[in-house]
N, C-alpha and C positions, 0 to 999 in steps of 0.2 A: 834716855841714853842707854840704860840697861836693856830696854826692850829692843832697840835698834841693834845692839850687840848680839842679842839672841837670834834675831832674824838673819844677820850676816853669817853667824856660825852655822845656821841651818842650811843656808845656800851653799856654803863651802862643803858641807858634808854631802849634800845632794850631788854637787859637781864631782866630788871625789868618788862617790859611788858609781856614777856614770862612766868615768874614765876607767875605773877598775873593771867594770863589766865589759867595756869595749876592749880593754887589754886582754881580758880572759878569752874573748871571742877570737881576737887576732892570734893569740898563742895557740888556741885550739885549732884554728884553721891552718896555721903554719906547721903544726905537728901532725895533721892528718895526711900522711903520705901514702895511703892505700892506693895501689895502681888500679885504673879502670879495667873492667872486664872487656876483652875483645870479642866481638860478635860479627857474624856474617849474615846479612839479610837474605832471605829466600825470595826468589823472583815472583813478581805479580803475574797472575794468569789472566789472559784476555780471551774472551769468547765472542766471535762476531755474531751479529743478529742473523736470524733466518726468517723466512716468511711466516709470520704469526708469532714470532718470539723476539724479544728485545735482546740486544747485546749486553754483556756485563763483564766486569773484571772482579777477580777474587784476590783479596789481600790475605796473606798468611799471618799466622800468629807466632812471632819470634820474641823470646825474652830479650829485653834490652833494646828493642827496635820499635820505632813508631813510624808509620807510613803516612805521608801527606800528599795531597794532590796539589799541583800547580795549575793544571787545566782540567776541566773548564772553570773550576773555582778552587780557591785555597781552603784547606782544612784537613783535619785528621780523618782517615778512612780506615774502616775495618770490615771484614766479612765480604759479602757479595754486594756489588753495586751495579744497578742497571744503568745502561747508557743507550741513547738513541743512535740510530744509524747516521754515519757521516761525522760524528763528533770525535775530536782528538783529545785523548786523556794523557796527562803526564803525572806519574807517581814517583815520589822520592822517598828513600829510606833515611831516617835520622836516628842517632843514638840517644837513648834515654840517659838521665843523670847516673853517673857511675859506670857507664859503658862507653866503648869506643868501637867504631866500625873498622874492620881490618882494611889495610891499604890494598889498593888494586882490585877490589871486588866491585861488582856492579851495584850502584846505589840509585839509579834512575831508570825508569821504564816508560816508553812513549808508544802509544797505539792509536791509530785512526780506525774507527769501526766502519766496516764496509756497508755500502748501500745495496740491498738485494733487489732484484727485478721480480716483483711479486704481482705482476699484472695477470688477471684472469679473464679469459674470453667467455662470456656467458652464452654465446650463440650455441643453440642446440641443446641447452641444458634443460629446457622445458618442452615436452612433446604432448600435443593434444590428440586424442583418438576419438573420432565421432561415433555416436551410437549407431547400431545397426538394428535390423528387425529382430535379431536374436540375442543381442547383448547391449548393456548400457555403455555409455561413453565413459572415458577416463582420461586422466592426465598423468604423466610420468616426470618426476623430478630427478635429474641425474645427480649422483653422489660425487660432487667436485669439491676438493679441499679449498676452503677459503670463501665459499659461497653460502649465504644464508637466504632461505626462501621465506617469503611472506605471502600468505593468502588472506587478503583483507588486512586485518590488524594482528593476525596470529602468525607466529613462527612455526613452520612445519618442517619435518625431516624429509630427506630424500626418500623416494619410493613411488608406488603406484596408488592412485586414489580414484575410486569410482564415483561418478557424478550422476545425479538424477537428471533425466532428460528435461530440457527446457531451462536448465540452470546456466547462469552466466558467471564465470570465474575470472578473477583478476589476480595474477601472480607477479610478484616483484622480487628481483634478485639483488641483494646487497653484499658488499665485501666484508669479510670478518676482519678483526684487528690484524694489522700488518699486511693486508692484501689490498689490491686496487683493481676495479673493473676496467677493462679496456675502453678508453674513451671512444665515443661514437657508435658503440655497439648497443643495440636495444637490450634493456634489462627489465622491461615490464611487458606483460602480455595479457590480453583480454580475449576470452573465447566463450561462445555460447553453444551449448550442446543442444542443437535443434532436433526436434522430433521428426521422424520420417512419416510421410503421408501415404506411401504406396505399400505399406505392409499389409498382407492378407492373412487373416487369422483363420485357420482350419480347425473346425470343431468335430471331433469324432462322434458319429451317431451311435447311440446305445439302444435305439428302438428296433424291435424285431419286425421283419416284413409281415404284413397282414394278408391272409389267404381269404379271398372273397368267395362266397357261395355262388355256384352256377345257377343260372335261371333258365327257364324253358326257351326263351328266345335267344339264348347265347349260342353262337355257331359252334362253340366248343362241344356242346351236348350232342349236336347232330353228328359231328365227327366221331365222338365216342360211341354213339349208337351204331353207326355204320360199321365201325371196327369190330364191335361186339357181334353183329350179325354175320360178318364175314368169318370171324373166328368160329361161330357156331356151325356154319355150313361146312367149313373145313373139318371140324370135329366129326360131323355126321358122315361125311365122305370117308374119313379115315376109319370109322367103325365099320361101315359097309364093306369096305375093301378087306378088312381083316376077316369078316364073316365068310366071304366068298373063298378066301384062301383056305379057311378051315374046312368048308364043305368039300372042296376039291381034293384035299388030301385025306 
């Protein structure tokens, strides 16, 4: 009996303590009459996507305000948030505990991110120039934003590339992120730089001409001999004529 009495007294004391604690909490809550702080949320900034870049919205940081999305999903958002083109986003501002949002101010922002026309026509982006007799062949890749060139399995930058004669080159154009190639337009090219068969190679001679000795049977000797004889006769006649003129005078 004594033991039962002690258990009953313990239960009464526990219940009394619980009611006292609850009463203290109620009194404390009733006496906390501090007014909430009024705040005005700053607008959310939306940026539409461009070719090659996603759209995004930027959430400001304001004391006492928490921003939440309702679309495309529910949740608290902060900072910069990327969004795909064509998606609609709804952001709402809510007051944190101890704060209240001023009446009449904007608390919701809605935005649909635009879809950009990012089609690229690859026609004319690759030009092949055949080799000639004086220079090697080459290909030129145009510098077009949004196009990535592949030669075989390697990615190559726009520019001019010389190719050895007889080589076959395959070039493929693909679209960079956020871009699309025009449907139905060729985007792969194969070209063989064929060697020319009608090229004549001129080699400059460095050998001096050879002077051949004259032989007795060569007609050139007879001609030289005759010319020498005629020259001798003329010389004799000239000497005799000068002698006669001297004796006369």
